[in-house]
C-alpha positions in Angstrom: -36.9 12.1 -1.3 -37.1 8.3 -1.5 -38.4 6.0 1.1 -36.9 2.7 2.0 -39.3 -0.2 2.7 -37.7 -0.7 6.1 -38.1 2.9 7.1 -41.7 4.1 6.5 -42.5 7.8 6.2 -43.4 9.2 9.6 -46.9 10.3 10.2 -47.5 13.7 11.9 -49.4 13.4 15.2 -51.0 16.4 16.8 -49.6 17.1 20.2 -52.6 18.9 21.7 -56.3 18.2 21.7 -59.2 20.2 22.6 -60.1 20.0 26.3 -63.8 19.4 25.5 -62.9 16.5 23.1 -60.8 14.8 25.9 -63.6 15.3 28.5 -66.3 14.0 26.2 -64.2 11.0 25.2 -63.7 9.8 28.8 -66.8 9.6 30.9 -66.4 10.2 34.6 -64.9 7.1 36.3 -63.1 5.8 33.3 -59.3 5.8 33.4 -57.1 6.5 36.4 -57.0 9.9 38.0 -54.0 12.2 37.6 -52.5 11.5 41.0 -52.6 7.8 40.3 -50.8 8.4 36.9 -48.2 10.5 38.7 -47.6 7.7 41.3 -47.3 5.1 38.6 -44.9 7.2 36.6 -42.7 7.7 39.7 -42.8 4.0 40.3 -41.6 3.4 36.7 -38.8 6.0 37.3 -37.7 4.2 40.4 -37.6 0.9 38.5 -35.5 2.5 35.7 -33.1 3.9 38.3 -32.8 0.5 39.8 -31.9 -0.9 36.3 -29.3 1.8 35.9 -27.4 0.7 39.1 -25.0 -1.7 37.2 -23.9 1.2 34.9 -23.3 3.4 37.9 -21.2 0.8 39.5 -19.2 0.3 36.3 -18.7 4.1 36.0 -17.4 4.1 39.6 -20.2 6.3 40.9 -21.4 3.7 43.3 -19.8 1.0 45.4 -21.2 -2.5 45.7 -22.6 -1.8 49.1 -24.1 1.5 48.1 -25.7 -0.2 45.1 -27.2 -3.0 47.3 -28.7 -0.4 49.6 -30.0 1.7 46.7 -31.5 -1.4 45.0 -33.5 -2.3 48.1 -34.6 1.2 48.7 -35.7 1.7 45.1 -37.6 -1.6 44.9 -39.4 -0.7 48.1 -40.3 2.8 46.9 -41.5 1.4 43.6 -43.7 -1.2 45.3 -45.2 1.4 47.7 -45.9 3.8 44.7 -47.5 1.0 42.7 -49.8 0.1 45.6 -50.6 3.7 46.2 -51.5 4.2 42.5 -53.7 1.2 42.5 -55.4 2.3 45.8 -56.0 5.8 44.4 -57.5 4.4 41.2 -59.8 2.1 43.2 -61.0 4.9 45.4 -61.6 7.1 42.3 -63.7 4.3 40.7 -65.6 3.7 43.9 -66.5 7.3 44.3 -67.5 7.6 40.6 -69.8 4.6 40.8 -71.4 6.0 44.0 -71.9 9.3 42.3 -73.5 7.7 39.2 -76.0 5.7 41.3 -79.6 6.6 40.2 -80.8 7.3 43.8 -77.6 8.5 45.3 -77.3 5.6 47.8 -73.8 4.5 48.6 -74.3 1.8 51.2 -74.9 -1.9 50.8 -78.6 -1.4 51.4 -80.3 0.9 48.9 -83.9 2.2 49.5 -84.7 2.9 45.9 
């Protein structure tokens, strides 16, 4: 089998990793929590659906008025989901930083 310079040979990538390796790689507080990732993925899906509206109009599945309503709704939903994902990540990081405090104090005045 010959390879063309414009098409390199694909490199196999493992699809699963050990659970212990994933936990040891990411200390507590790094990276967004799962619920934040889900909200962000749903926001991306809403944006993709909004971008597909012109094709749905062209296919005759939506009218202009229906597409206008769907566009406003999808943009609103995407914005709310992005804000929710950011808020959940912020709360996760805040809780993680409080938990990692050396004396366990969480307020603005620490008695350490």
